[in-house]
Backbone as CSV, one residue per row, in Angstrom:
resi,resn,N_x,N_y,N_z,CA_x,CA_y,CA_z,C_x,C_y,C_z
1,VAL,-100.255,4.060,-28.845,-100.166,2.698,-29.359,-98.708,2.351,-29.606
2,GLN,-98.333,1.151,-29.185,-96.979,0.666,-29.444,-97.029,-0.744,-29.995
3,LEU,-96.082,-1.039,-30.869,-95.942,-2.370,-31.426,-94.573,-2.897,-31.026
4,GLN,-94.551,-4.075,-30.431,-93.307,-4.684,-29.981,-93.071,-5.968,-30.757
5,ALA,-92.080,-5.939,-31.640,-91.759,-7.113,-32.444,-90.696,-7.951,-31.759
6,SER,-90.810,-9.246,-31.914,-89.830,-10.160,-31.336,-89.793,-11.449,-32.140
7,GLY,-88.831,-12.294,-31.813,-88.762,-13.599,-32.444,-87.664,-13.758,-33.472
8,GLY,-86.989,-12.689,-33.797,-85.903,-12.793,-34.759,-84.724,-13.555,-34.179
9,GLY,-83.789,-13.888,-35.045,-82.608,-14.605,-34.601,-81.819,-15.106,-35.784
10,SER,-80.859,-15.971,-35.480,-80.005,-16.551,-36.509,-80.335,-18.022,-36.677
11,VAL,-80.571,-18.420,-37.907,-80.876,-19.818,-38.208,-80.133,-20.235,-39.465
12,GLN,-80.006,-21.531,-39.649,-79.446,-22.047,-40.880,-80.534,-22.174,-41.926
13,ALA,-80.118,-22.170,-43.166,-81.064,-22.343,-44.260,-81.883,-23.610,-44.040
14,GLY,-83.180,-23.476,-44.303,-84.089,-24.589,-44.079,-84.778,-24.550,-42.732
15,GLY,-84.300,-23.676,-41.860,-84.879,-23.575,-40.532,-86.136,-22.733,-40.494
16,SER,-86.660,-22.575,-39.288,-87.916,-21.848,-39.100,-87.779,-20.845,-37.964
17,LEU,-88.546,-19.784,-38.074,-88.696,-18.802,-37.011,-90.133,-18.322,-36.997
18,LYS,-90.588,-17.896,-35.833,-91.916,-17.292,-35.741,-91.776,-15.921,-35.109
19,LEU,-92.128,-14.909,-35.868,-92.083,-13.544,-35.378,-93.411,-13.184,-34.734
20,SER,-93.336,-12.365,-33.708,-94.534,-11.884,-33.027,-94.507,-10.367,-32.991
21,CYS,-95.669,-9.777,-33.044,-95.803,-8.326,-32.948,-96.966,-8.054,-32.003
22,LYS,-96.631,-7.721,-30.789,-97.652,-7.487,-29.779,-97.951,-6.002,-29.695
23,THR,-99.229,-5.696,-29.751,-99.628,-4.298,-29.665,-100.014,-3.965,-28.234
24,SER,-99.867,-2.717,-27.893,-100.334,-2.230,-26.603,-100.991,-0.879,-26.816
25,GLY,-102.055,-0.657,-26.075,-102.759,0.606,-26.198,-103.736,0.669,-27.347
26,MET,-104.010,-0.479,-27.955,-104.935,-0.514,-29.090,-106.202,-1.245,-28.672
27,ILE,-107.352,-0.585,-28.878,-108.596,-1.242,-28.507,-108.907,-2.366,-29.497
28,LEU,-109.710,-3.317,-29.044,-109.942,-4.509,-29.831,-110.550,-4.204,-31.190
29,SER,-111.511,-3.304,-31.236,-112.176,-3.014,-32.511,-111.199,-2.423,-33.523
30,THR,-110.257,-1.653,-33.056,-109.246,-1.109,-33.971,-108.334,-2.234,-34.455
31,PHE,-107.939,-3.106,-33.553,-107.074,-4.200,-33.953,-107.762,-5.103,-34.972
32,THR,-108.986,-5.495,-34.689,-109.666,-6.418,-35.601,-110.007,-5.758,-36.932
33,GLY,-110.220,-4.456,-36.922,-110.588,-3.761,-38.145,-109.411,-3.242,-38.946
34,SER,-108.214,-3.537,-38.519,-107.027,-3.000,-39.173,-106.449,-3.952,-40.202
35,ARG,-105.633,-3.384,-41.074,-104.783,-4.159,-41.963,-103.480,-4.408,-41.217
36,LYS,-103.024,-5.652,-41.247,-101.796,-6.019,-40.541,-100.796,-6.528,-41.557
37,ALA,-99.553,-6.191,-41.373,-98.569,-6.578,-42.376,-97.184,-6.731,-41.754
38,TRP,-96.373,-7.465,-42.458,-94.951,-7.577,-42.148,-94.174,-7.082,-43.365
39,TYR,-93.193,-6.255,-43.096,-92.272,-5.770,-44.108,-90.861,-6.219,-43.713
40,ARG,-89.968,-6.139,-44.659,-88.573,-6.418,-44.333,-87.664,-5.496,-45.122
41,GLN,-86.492,-5.292,-44.568,-85.504,-4.452,-45.227,-84.145,-5.099,-45.075
42,ALA,-83.606,-5.503,-46.203,-82.268,-6.086,-46.236,-81.239,-4.960,-46.370
43,PRO,-80.005,-5.215,-45.960,-78.970,-4.179,-46.085,-78.851,-3.660,-47.508
44,GLY,-78.886,-2.349,-47.665,-78.738,-1.747,-48.984,-79.981,-1.811,-49.847
45,SER,-81.073,-2.281,-49.278,-82.305,-2.415,-50.062,-83.424,-1.605,-49.435
46,GLN,-84.466,-1.403,-50.228,-85.626,-0.696,-49.717,-86.510,-1.644,-48.911
47,ARG,-87.305,-1.077,-48.054,-88.256,-1.872,-47.299,-89.305,-2.429,-48.259
48,GLU,-89.634,-3.692,-48.087,-90.598,-4.327,-48.978,-91.648,-5.087,-48.177
49,LEU,-92.814,-5.176,-48.792,-93.914,-5.898,-48.166,-93.672,-7.391,-48.293
50,VAL,-93.810,-8.094,-47.194,-93.645,-9.546,-47.187,-95.001,-10.245,-47.159
51,ALA,-95.865,-9.795,-46.254,-97.165,-10.441,-46.098,-98.140,-9.448,-45.498
52,GLU,-99.393,-9.581,-45.877,-100.418,-8.738,-45.301,-101.664,-9.552,-45.006
53,LEU,-102.377,-9.077,-43.999,-103.644,-9.675,-43.582,-104.645,-8.538,-43.516
54,THR,-105.608,-8.580,-44.409,-106.556,-7.473,-44.477,-107.565,-7.572,-43.340
55,SER,-108.312,-6.507,-43.148,-109.328,-6.501,-42.109,-110.406,-7.543,-42.393
56,GLY,-110.562,-7.873,-43.659,-111.540,-8.885,-44.028,-111.036,-10.309,-43.905
57,GLY,-109.760,-10.449,-43.557,-109.215,-11.783,-43.355,-108.460,-12.358,-44.538
58,SER,-108.347,-11.611,-45.604,-107.592,-12.092,-46.766,-106.096,-11.913,-46.528
59,THR,-105.338,-12.795,-47.111,-103.887,-12.707,-46.981,-103.249,-12.544,-48.352
60,ASN,-102.142,-11.841,-48.369,-101.357,-11.669,-49.581,-99.888,-11.789,-49.220
61,TYR,-99.145,-12.402,-50.114,-97.734,-12.645,-49.846,-96.878,-12.224,-51.027
62,GLN,-95.683,-11.799,-50.708,-94.686,-11.580,-51.754,-94.411,-12.931,-52.405
63,ASP,-94.220,-12.930,-53.711,-94.042,-14.190,-54.430,-92.924,-15.044,-53.840
64,SER,-91.858,-14.425,-53.400,-90.699,-15.184,-52.940,-90.950,-15.943,-51.634
65,VAL,-92.020,-15.599,-50.917,-92.274,-16.268,-49.636,-93.539,-17.120,-49.659
66,LYS,-94.242,-17.108,-50.762,-95.471,-17.897,-50.854,-95.176,-19.373,-50.599
67,GLY,-96.016,-19.958,-49.762,-95.831,-21.364,-49.435,-94.858,-21.610,-48.304
68,ARG,-94.131,-20.569,-47.908,-93.152,-20.722,-46.816,-93.520,-19.901,-45.583
69,PHE,-94.121,-18.737,-45.804,-94.473,-17.836,-44.699,-95.987,-17.808,-44.518
70,THR,-96.404,-17.622,-43.271,-97.824,-17.507,-42.971,-98.037,-16.382,-41.962
71,ILE,-98.900,-15.440,-42.326,-99.260,-14.366,-41.404,-100.562,-14.731,-40.707
72,SER,-100.628,-14.417,-39.425,-101.838,-14.718,-38.658,-101.950,-13.718,-37.512
73,ARG,-103.071,-13.781,-36.802,-103.246,-12.879,-35.681,-104.059,-13.560,-34.597
74,ASP,-103.860,-13.069,-33.384,-104.643,-13.503,-32.242,-105.326,-12.249,-31.714
75,ASN,-106.604,-12.138,-31.962,-107.309,-10.913,-31.571,-107.303,-10.712,-30.063
76,ALA,-107.504,-11.773,-29.316,-107.548,-11.647,-27.861,-106.226,-11.120,-27.314
77,LYS,-105.122,-11.520,-27.946,-103.802,-11.061,-27.509,-103.357,-9.815,-28.261
78,ARG,-104.165,-9.402,-29.247,-103.806,-8.245,-30.067,-102.383,-8.393,-30.608
79,THR,-102.119,-9.545,-31.124,-100.776,-9.893,-31.589,-100.832,-10.426,-33.016
80,VAL,-99.867,-10.029,-33.805,-99.728,-10.489,-35.184,-98.493,-11.384,-35.247
81,TYR,-98.587,-12.441,-36.041,-97.491,-13.391,-36.148,-97.047,-13.542,-37.602
82,LEU,-95.814,-13.974,-37.759,-95.315,-14.370,-39.073,-94.523,-15.661,-38.872
83,GLN,-95.117,-16.762,-39.299,-94.436,-18.049,-39.250,-93.604,-18.177,-40.519
84,MET,-92.321,-18.404,-40.345,-91.413,-18.484,-41.493,-90.752,-19.848,-41.497
85,ASN,-91.022,-20.607,-42.541,-90.450,-21.939,-42.696,-89.531,-21.968,-43.919
86,SER,-88.719,-22.994,-43.984,-87.806,-23.182,-45.119,-87.047,-21.897,-45.424
87,LEU,-86.509,-21.307,-44.401,-85.831,-20.027,-44.571,-84.625,-20.154,-45.481
88,GLU,-84.394,-19.083,-46.228,-83.300,-19.017,-47.199,-82.401,-17.828,-46.860
89,PRO,-81.151,-17.867,-47.284,-80.268,-16.721,-47.016,-80.834,-15.390,-47.498
90,ASP,-81.593,-15.404,-48.589,-82.191,-14.162,-49.106,-83.287,-13.612,-48.205
91,ASP,-83.694,-14.370,-47.212,-84.678,-13.874,-46.245,-84.030,-13.030,-45.157
92,THR,-82.722,-12.967,-45.150,-82.014,-12.171,-44.154,-82.393,-10.701,-44.284
93,ALA,-82.889,-10.142,-43.187,-83.349,-8.754,-43.191,-83.822,-8.377,-41.785
94,VAL,-84.086,-7.106,-41.627,-84.818,-6.649,-40.445,-86.299,-6.677,-40.804
95,TYR,-87.083,-7.316,-39.981,-88.512,-7.465,-40.226,-89.289,-6.503,-39.335
96,TYR,-90.228,-5.810,-39.949,-91.040,-4.811,-39.257,-92.518,-5.180,-39.350
97,CYS,-93.209,-5.062,-38.251,-94.656,-5.227,-38.305,-95.291,-3.855,-38.507
98,ASN,-96.446,-3.885,-39.118,-97.155,-2.654,-39.483,-98.646,-2.876,-39.300
99,ILE,-99.284,-1.899,-38.698,-100.735,-1.955,-38.557,-101.302,-0.639,-39.081
100,ASN,-102.286,-0.767,-39.946,-102.900,0.406,-40.569,-104.404,0.372,-40.342
101,TYR,-104.909,1.475,-39.812,-106.357,1.596,-39.582,-106.764,2.979,-40.029
102,GLY,-107.391,3.053,-41.166,-107.756,4.358,-41.711,-106.503,5.196,-41.921
103,SER,-106.492,6.370,-41.333,-105.349,7.267,-41.473,-104.267,6.999,-40.428
104,TRP,-104.519,6.053,-39.567,-103.548,5.719,-38.532,-102.635,4.604,-39.027
105,GLU,-101.342,4.769,-38.790,-100.383,3.753,-39.179,-99.337,3.623,-38.092
106,TYR,-99.044,2.387,-37.738,-98.107,2.128,-36.653,-97.057,1.120,-37.111
107,TRP,-95.840,1.323,-36.638,-94.721,0.427,-36.979,-94.069,-0.107,-35.711
108,GLY,-93.665,-1.352,-35.781,-92.840,-1.916,-34.724,-91.392,-1.511,-34.943
109,GLN,-90.557,-1.871,-34.001,-89.167,-1.416,-34.031,-88.263,-2.280,-34.901
110,GLY,-88.736,-3.397,-35.359,-87.908,-4.254,-36.213,-87.231,-5.350,-35.419
111,THR,-87.142,-6.506,-36.042,-86.435,-7.630,-35.438,-85.581,-8.276,-36.528
112,LEU,-84.344,-8.567,-36.201,-83.380,-9.033,-37.201,-83.462,-10.534,-37.389
113,VAL,-83.561,-10.940,-38.637,-83.528,-12.347,-39.022,-82.295,-12.567,-39.889
114,THR,-81.452,-13.496,-39.483,-80.252,-13.822,-40.239,-80.277,-15.298,-40.589
115,VAL,-80.194,-15.589,-41.879,-80.230,-16.972,-42.351,-78.892,-17.289,-43.012
116,SER,-78.208,-18.283,-42.483,-76.906,-18.665,-43.024,-77.034,-19.908,-43.896
117,SER,-76.168,-19.970,-44.882,-76.226,-21.114,-45.813,-75.380,-22.273,-45.318
């Protein structure tokens, strides 16, 4: 199984980006039954959870991104998305997608988001 993250880039504050995390080698039932999440790691900081989408369809967000970020998935494409609006300089980080299914856990390679003021 591989996760390929994309969509990062440089934007000005107030802008938007949409991150994608396409999986390969994962059967549909595993994808739909998994917990999907986006984490981020800013320079000098620990990796932190940004958003998660449970297997039951519930979403949870870090307080700082509530109302601005939206996690979603396309089962047919086996892809997880993170729509990021009203970006702020503090959102600057490397963003990682994560998929967890039971004892299996997979990480994407990270995509850099830089927000300038």
